[in-house]
C-alpha positions in Angstrom: 158.0 46.0 116.2 156.7 45.1 119.6 153.7 43.0 120.3 152.1 41.2 123.1 152.7 37.4 122.6 151.1 34.3 124.0 147.7 35.4 125.2 145.6 32.3 126.1 142.0 32.1 124.9 140.9 32.6 128.5 142.9 35.7 128.9 141.7 37.1 125.7 138.1 36.6 126.6 138.7 38.1 130.1 140.3 41.2 128.4 137.3 41.5 126.1 135.0 41.3 129.0 137.0 43.9 130.9 136.9 46.1 127.8 133.2 45.9 127.5 132.0 46.1 131.1 134.6 47.9 133.2 133.4 51.1 134.8 136.9 52.7 134.8 137.9 54.2 131.4 141.5 53.8 131.9 141.2 50.0 132.5 139.0 49.6 129.4 141.7 51.4 127.3 144.5 49.4 128.6 142.7 46.1 128.1 141.9 47.1 124.5 145.5 48.2 123.9 146.7 44.8 125.0 144.2 43.0 122.7 145.2 45.2 119.8 148.9 44.7 120.4 148.3 40.9 120.4 146.5 41.3 117.1 149.8 42.9 115.6 148.8 46.6 115.8 152.0 48.7 115.8 152.9 51.1 118.5 152.3 54.1 116.3 148.8 52.9 115.4 148.1 52.4 119.1 149.3 55.9 119.9 146.8 57.3 117.4 143.9 55.1 118.4 144.3 55.9 122.1 145.6 59.4 121.7 148.3 59.0 124.3 152.0 59.5 124.3 154.3 56.8 122.8 155.8 56.2 126.3 152.4 55.5 127.7 151.9 52.7 125.3 155.3 51.2 126.1 154.5 51.5 129.8 151.2 49.7 129.4 152.9 46.9 127.5 155.9 46.6 129.9 153.5 46.6 132.9 151.4 43.8 131.2 154.5 41.7 130.8 155.4 42.1 134.5 152.0 42.1 136.2 149.5 40.7 133.7 145.9 41.6 134.7 146.9 43.7 137.7 148.6 46.1 135.3 145.2 47.3 134.0 144.4 48.9 137.4 145.9 52.0 139.0 147.9 51.2 142.0 146.9 52.7 145.4 148.4 55.9 146.4 148.2 57.8 143.1 146.9 61.3 143.1 147.0 64.2 145.5 146.9 63.3 149.2 144.1 64.9 151.2 145.0 67.9 153.3 142.6 66.9 156.1 142.6 63.4 157.4 140.5 61.4 159.9 143.0 62.5 162.5 141.9 66.1 162.1 138.2 65.3 162.2 137.8 65.6 166.0 139.7 68.8 166.1 137.6 70.4 163.4 134.4 69.2 164.9 135.2 70.7 168.3 136.2 73.9 166.7 132.9 74.0 164.9 131.0 73.6 168.1 133.1 76.4 169.8 132.7 78.7 166.8 129.6 78.0 164.7 129.2 80.0 161.5 132.9 81.1 161.8 134.7 78.9 159.5 137.4 81.5 158.9 138.4 81.2 162.5 138.7 77.4 162.2 140.9 77.9 159.2 143.1 80.2 161.2 143.1 77.9 164.2 144.1 74.9 161.9 147.0 77.0 160.5 148.2 78.1 163.9 147.9 74.9 165.9 148.4 72.1 163.2 150.3 74.0 160.5 147.6 73.0 157.9 146.7 75.7 155.3 143.3 75.1 153.9 140.4 77.2 152.6 136.9 77.5 154.0 135.6 75.5 151.0 138.0 72.6 152.0 136.6 72.7 155.5 133.1 72.5 154.1 133.9 69.6 151.8 135.5 67.7 154.6 132.5 68.2 156.9 130.2 67.1 154.1 132.4 64.1 153.5 132.3 63.1 157.2 128.6 63.8 157.3 128.8 66.4 160.0 125.5 68.2 160.5 126.4 71.9 160.4 122.7 72.9 160.5 122.4 72.0 164.2 125.3 74.5 165.0 124.4 77.2 162.5 
């Protein structure tokens, strides 16, 4: 049996507040898991409650023991890295000005000159994200 031990009253109240008010679902789950573990819920019961793998619960508890409150939040750099970065922004905008309404040519130019393979939709999302006004060039 493995449980979280020695949670101060302040830490418990902070975890309860995080569980109630955090916008991030994963953070709420981890906070609740720590509280339940402190209240002597077994690992198997926690697996059933949170519907996650056994190793996930062990990881949450291990990380809590190492990092305390920081373990509730995802570390930076997780997830897929963007294909297009701010470095490519000027290149794409210049290409749009040269070839308005021809995003397929821009895709081909990106592949040929920069070695970046993207779709037309990726270009559109990137332009929307950077708030580039395509209407003025369409």
